[in-house]
C-alpha positions, 0 to 999 in steps of 0.5 A, spaced: 237 152 374 238 145 371 238 144 363 240 138 359 247 137 357 246 136 350 242 143 350 245 150 349 244 153 356 241 159 353 236 155 350 234 151 356 234 157 360 229 160 355 225 154 356 225 155 364 223 162 363 217 160 359 214 155 364 215 161 369 211 165 365 205 160 364 205 160 371 205 167 372 199 167 367 195 162 371 196 166 378 194 172 374 187 169 372 186 166 379 187 172 382 182 175 378 177 170 379 178 171 387 177 178 387 169 178 387 170 173 393 175 177 397 171 184 396 166 181 401 171 180 406 178 184 405 179 191 403 180 194 397 187 196 399 189 189 400 186 187 393 189 192 390 196 191 393 195 183 391 194 185 384 200 190 383 204 184 386 202 180 381 203 185 375 210 186 378 212 179 378 209 179 371 214 185 368 220 182 372 219 175 368 218 179 361 224 183 363 228 176 364 225 173 358 228 179 354 235 178 357 235 171 355 233 172 348 238 176 347 243 171 350 240 166 346 241 170 339 248 171 340 253 165 337 256 160 342 263 162 339 262 169 341 259 168 348 265 163 349 270 169 346 267 174 350 268 170 356 275 168 355 279 174 355 285 174 350 285 168 345 292 169 344 293 166 351 290 159 349 296 154 348 296 151 341 295 143 341 301 139 340 302 135 333 308 130 332 308 133 325 309 140 327 314 139 332 320 144 331 325 142 327 332 141 330 329 141 337 331 135 340 328 137 347 321 138 344 321 131 341 324 127 347 319 131 352 313 128 347 316 121 347 317 121 355 310 122 356 307 118 350 311 111 351 309 110 359 302 112 357 302 107 351 304 102 356 299 104 362 293 105 358 293 105 350 296 098 350 291 095 355 286 094 350 286 088 345 285 092 339 291 096 340 295 090 341 293 087 334 293 094 330 300 097 332 305 095 328 312 094 331 315 099 327 310 104 329 316 109 331 318 109 323 311 112 322 310 119 323 302 119 322 301 113 327 305 117 332 301 123 331 295 119 332 297 117 339 299 123 341 293 127 340 289 121 343 293 121 349 292 129 350 285 127 349 285 122 354 288 127 359 283 132 358 277 127 359 280 124 365 284 130 368 283 136 365 279 142 368 273 140 364 274 132 366 267 129 366 264 122 365 261 124 358 268 126 355 271 119 358 265 116 354 266 120 348 274 117 348 272 110 349 266 110 344 269 114 339 276 117 339 280 111 341 276 106 336 277 111 331 285 111 332 286 104 333 282 103 326 286 108 322 293 105 325 291 099 322 289 102 316 296 106 315 301 100 316 297 093 316 303 089 314 309 093 316 315 091 320 321 093 322 325 090 316 321 094 311 324 100 313 331 098 312 332 099 305 329 106 305 333 109 311 336 116 310 332 117 304 327 123 303 320 120 306 315 125 302 315 128 296 310 132 294 307 130 287 308 136 281 311 141 286 316 144 281 310 144 276 305 148 280 305 154 276 300 152 270 295 150 275 296 157 279 294 160 272 288 155 271 285 155 278 285 163 278 283 164 271 279 158 268 277 153 273 271 152 270 275 148 264 279 142 265 286 143 267 292 143 263 295 137 259 300 133 262 307 134 259 310 128 256 315 128 262 310 128 267 306 122 264 313 118 263 314 119 271 307 119 273 306 111 274 304 109 281 309 106 285 315 109 281 320 111 286 322 117 281 315 118 279 309 122 282 307 118 288 307 122 294 309 116 298 315 111 296 314 104 296 318 099 299 317 091 300 310 090 303 308 097 300 310 101 306 314 106 307 
């Protein structure tokens, strides 16, 4: 049975069955119209047999349509889960930001795949060259973007469900999106910008030590305004102040 790639198979099948049902109805009317003439040239037994055949075909189509109606009413996620068995067997997607700490082998594995792929695929595109900063390895968010883009490329071209549609989506949406965001992450950064911050903590969550009043506020009075900032928070809260509340430390050029 054929169906449009953009439609759910159950919905497409229902449309096909509806068409078949209309054909059976037309056939039933034709048989009824033929009965009068056939009674003059054929036996009543033959006419009755033909009528029973058409009725049986109509019942079969009705049963088939009822089955597909139940299938179509089942959420797509439930159908997928029912057919996929144990969901615990699904391998999680890789993330540079969530690689196990102190696992050098895991990091080496990712980079041993990513670096050749960047050379053979990603950097073949002019926009990739234009937006990738030379200090990209200092930017975990950029490595994260490149890693998932590489894995998406592998699925589209070499995975079990590889298809021209997936490849087109990679070219039209995924790669341009990553290229644009990389340009936004580090528009004017270079290697020297990272010299003065070497060894310092890269990320500090603002107000992490002062979260308790916010727990109380959001749990008990979220319809009111939040707690008033303390003098210490106000003093430390200037954007760009290295000792303040900014989440990303500034360096020369405004990059980490």
